[in-house]
C-alpha positions as CSV (number, residue, x, y, z in Angstrom):
1,M,82.2,-38.7,305.4
2,E,81.9,-37.7,301.4
3,N,85.3,-38.3,301.1
4,E,84.7,-41.7,302.8
5,A,82.1,-42.8,300.5
6,H,83.6,-42.2,297.6
7,L,86.9,-44.4,298.7
8,R,84.3,-47.2,299.5
9,A,83.0,-47.0,296.0
10,E,86.3,-47.2,294.9
11,V,87.7,-50.1,296.9
12,I,85.0,-51.8,295.5
13,K,85.6,-50.7,292.0
14,T,88.9,-52.0,292.3
15,A,87.9,-55.3,294.0
16,R,85.6,-55.8,291.0
17,S,88.5,-54.9,288.7
18,L,90.5,-57.7,289.4
19,T,88.0,-60.3,289.2
20,D,87.3,-59.0,285.7
21,L,90.5,-58.9,285.0
22,G,91.1,-62.9,286.0
23,L,93.9,-61.4,288.8
24,N,91.2,-63.0,291.3
25,K,88.6,-65.4,291.6
26,G,86.0,-66.1,294.0
27,T,86.8,-64.7,297.8
28,A,90.3,-64.7,297.2
29,G,92.5,-62.0,297.6
30,N,92.1,-58.1,299.1
31,V,92.1,-54.4,298.9
32,S,92.7,-51.4,301.1
33,V,93.0,-47.5,301.1
34,R,94.2,-45.1,303.6
35,C,91.1,-43.5,304.9
36,D,91.6,-40.5,307.8
37,D,93.4,-42.2,310.7
38,G,93.3,-45.6,309.4
39,F,92.1,-47.7,306.4
40,L,89.1,-49.2,304.8
41,V,89.5,-53.0,304.2
42,T,87.3,-55.1,302.0
43,P,85.6,-57.8,304.6
44,S,86.3,-61.5,304.8
45,G,84.6,-63.8,302.8
46,M,82.7,-62.1,300.2
47,P,82.9,-62.2,296.8
48,A,83.7,-58.9,294.8
49,A,80.3,-58.8,292.7
50,A,78.5,-58.8,296.6
51,L,80.2,-56.3,297.9
52,A,78.0,-53.0,298.9
53,P,79.7,-49.8,300.5
54,Q,78.6,-50.6,304.0
55,D,80.5,-54.0,303.6
56,I,83.8,-52.3,303.7
57,V,85.2,-52.1,306.9
58,W,87.2,-49.4,308.8
59,I,90.5,-50.1,310.6
60,G,91.9,-47.6,312.4
61,F,96.1,-47.1,312.5
62,D,95.1,-47.8,316.8
63,G,93.4,-51.0,316.4
64,R,89.9,-49.8,316.1
65,V,87.6,-51.7,313.8
66,E,84.0,-49.9,312.7
67,G,81.9,-52.2,310.3
68,T,79.1,-54.6,310.6
69,R,81.0,-57.3,309.2
70,A,84.4,-58.8,310.1
71,P,87.8,-57.4,307.8
72,S,89.6,-59.5,305.5
73,S,91.5,-62.0,307.3
74,E,94.3,-60.4,306.0
75,W,94.5,-57.2,307.4
76,R,97.1,-57.3,309.3
77,F,99.5,-56.5,306.5
78,H,97.4,-53.8,305.1
79,H,97.7,-52.0,308.0
80,D,101.8,-52.9,308.9
81,L,102.0,-51.5,305.3
82,L,100.0,-48.3,305.2
83,I,101.5,-47.3,308.9
84,G,104.9,-47.8,308.1
85,R,105.2,-46.1,304.6
86,D,104.0,-42.8,304.3
87,D,104.6,-43.0,300.6
88,L,101.7,-45.7,300.0
89,G,97.8,-44.8,300.2
90,A,96.6,-48.1,299.2
91,V,97.5,-52.0,298.6
92,I,96.5,-54.7,297.0
93,H,96.7,-58.4,297.3
94,T,95.8,-60.9,294.8
95,H,96.7,-64.5,293.9
96,A,97.1,-63.8,290.4
97,P,97.7,-67.1,288.5
98,F,101.6,-66.1,287.6
99,C,102.4,-64.6,290.2
100,T,101.2,-67.5,292.6
101,T,102.8,-69.9,290.3
102,L,106.1,-68.0,291.1
103,A,105.1,-67.8,294.5
104,V,104.7,-71.5,294.9
105,M,107.8,-72.3,293.9
106,G,109.4,-69.5,296.3
107,R,111.0,-67.5,293.6
108,G,111.1,-64.1,293.3
109,I,111.0,-62.2,289.6
110,P,114.7,-61.2,289.2
111,A,115.5,-58.2,286.5
112,F,115.0,-60.1,283.6
113,H,113.6,-57.3,282.1
114,Y,114.1,-53.8,282.7
115,M,110.2,-53.2,283.4
116,I,110.9,-54.8,287.0
117,A,112.0,-51.6,287.8
118,V,107.8,-50.4,287.9
119,A,108.1,-52.5,291.1
120,G,110.4,-49.7,292.8
121,G,114.1,-51.6,292.6
122,S,116.0,-54.4,290.4
123,D,113.7,-57.3,291.6
124,I,110.8,-58.3,293.2
125,R,111.7,-60.8,295.7
126,C,109.4,-63.6,297.2
127,A,108.7,-63.3,301.2
128,P,108.7,-66.7,302.9
129,Y,105.5,-69.0,303.7
130,A,103.8,-67.9,306.8
131,T,100.0,-69.4,307.3
132,F,97.6,-66.4,306.2
133,G,96.5,-63.7,308.2
134,T,99.5,-64.1,310.9
135,P,102.0,-61.7,311.9
136,E,104.5,-64.0,310.8
137,L,103.0,-63.0,307.1
138,S,102.8,-59.7,307.7
139,A,106.3,-59.3,309.0
140,G,107.6,-61.4,305.8
141,A,105.8,-59.0,303.6
142,V,107.0,-55.9,305.3
143,E,110.3,-57.2,304.7
144,A,109.7,-58.1,301.1
145,M,108.3,-54.7,300.3
146,H,110.9,-53.0,301.7
147,G,112.3,-50.5,299.2
148,R,109.5,-51.8,297.1
149,K,106.3,-51.5,295.7
150,A,105.4,-55.1,295.0
151,C,106.3,-58.7,296.3
152,L,105.2,-62.2,296.2
153,L,104.1,-64.2,298.9
154,G,105.5,-67.7,299.5
155,Q,103.4,-70.1,298.6
156,H,100.2,-68.0,298.5
157,G,100.0,-64.7,296.1
158,M,101.2,-61.5,295.6
159,I,100.8,-57.6,296.9
160,A,101.3,-54.3,295.1
161,A,100.6,-50.9,296.1
162,G,100.8,-47.6,295.4
163,E,99.9,-43.9,296.0
164,T,96.3,-44.4,295.0
165,L,93.9,-47.8,294.2
166,T,94.7,-46.5,290.5
167,K,98.5,-46.8,290.8
168,A,98.0,-49.9,293.0
169,L,95.4,-51.7,290.4
170,K,98.0,-50.5,287.1
171,L,101.1,-52.0,288.9
172,T,99.1,-55.5,290.0
173,V,98.5,-56.0,286.3
174,E,102.1,-55.1,285.5
175,V,103.5,-57.2,287.9
176,E,101.3,-60.5,286.5
177,E,102.1,-59.8,283.0
178,L,105.9,-59.6,283.9
179,A,105.1,-62.8,286.5
180,Q,104.0,-64.3,283.2
181,V,106.8,-63.5,280.6
182,Y,109.0,-64.7,283.4
183,W,107.7,-67.6,284.0
184,Q,107.3,-68.3,279.7
185,A,111.2,-67.9,279.6
186,L,111.7,-70.5,282.2
187,Q,110.3,-73.0,279.8
188,I,113.1,-72.2,277.5
189,G,115.8,-72.0,280.2
190,E,117.2,-69.4,283.2
191,P,116.9,-66.0,281.5
192,P,119.8,-63.7,281.5
193,V,119.5,-61.0,284.2
194,L,120.4,-57.1,283.6
195,P,123.5,-55.9,285.6
196,E,122.8,-53.9,288.7
197,E,124.1,-50.8,286.8
198,E,121.7,-51.1,284.2
199,M,118.4,-51.4,286.7
200,Q,120.0,-47.9,288.2
201,R,119.6,-46.0,285.2
202,V,116.1,-47.6,284.6
203,L,114.9,-46.6,287.9
204,E,116.7,-42.8,287.7
205,K,115.1,-42.5,284.5
206,F,112.0,-44.0,285.7
207,K,111.7,-41.0,287.9
208,T,110.6,-38.3,285.6
209,Y,109.0,-41.0,283.5
210,G,105.5,-40.0,282.0
211,T,106.1,-36.5,283.7
212,V,105.2,-33.1,282.1
213,Q,108.4,-31.2,280.5
214,P,108.9,-27.8,281.3
215,A,108.1,-25.7,278.3
216,R,111.6,-24.3,276.5
């Protein structure tokens, strides 16, 4: 129970950080984290500033729901991503302005910059539009996230995920920064894209980026 209490507090902290960073406004977006044989997720229709630990909803991977409030309407893609991906421990969905700008145009983000690799591949895909909260939206998100840790949602927003809430939040910020630079570049023209072989070199280098090197 102590671990669950900590995770509930971390979900709220993350949701509030998204608002403070301008990545969500009002009741937009949602946050989840793996917890036992299910996950904790923010509730439907509540601004981050108003959240209390008891408002966070637990959903089991078997479909059980525990909580005093209804879970986020987008609980399904949190469920499907976490149950299908052992490498993911937390999922964040936002309506971050620049990501959403590209998403409403149905544009993913190509390898215009080497840092695209932070999302796990040589591009950040854009899933096709589907009504919020539907199985179709979740299926599109899962497909767009295949081999990736972030995607855009057509005419909707974006998703970023990671091993922890801290890593998922960091990636959310990085993807929004990339979306902003890509949008700015598009005001001049279509930016050149790095070749696949270069992106594969970058992805390989990222495997040891930030790690401690053994003493020699």
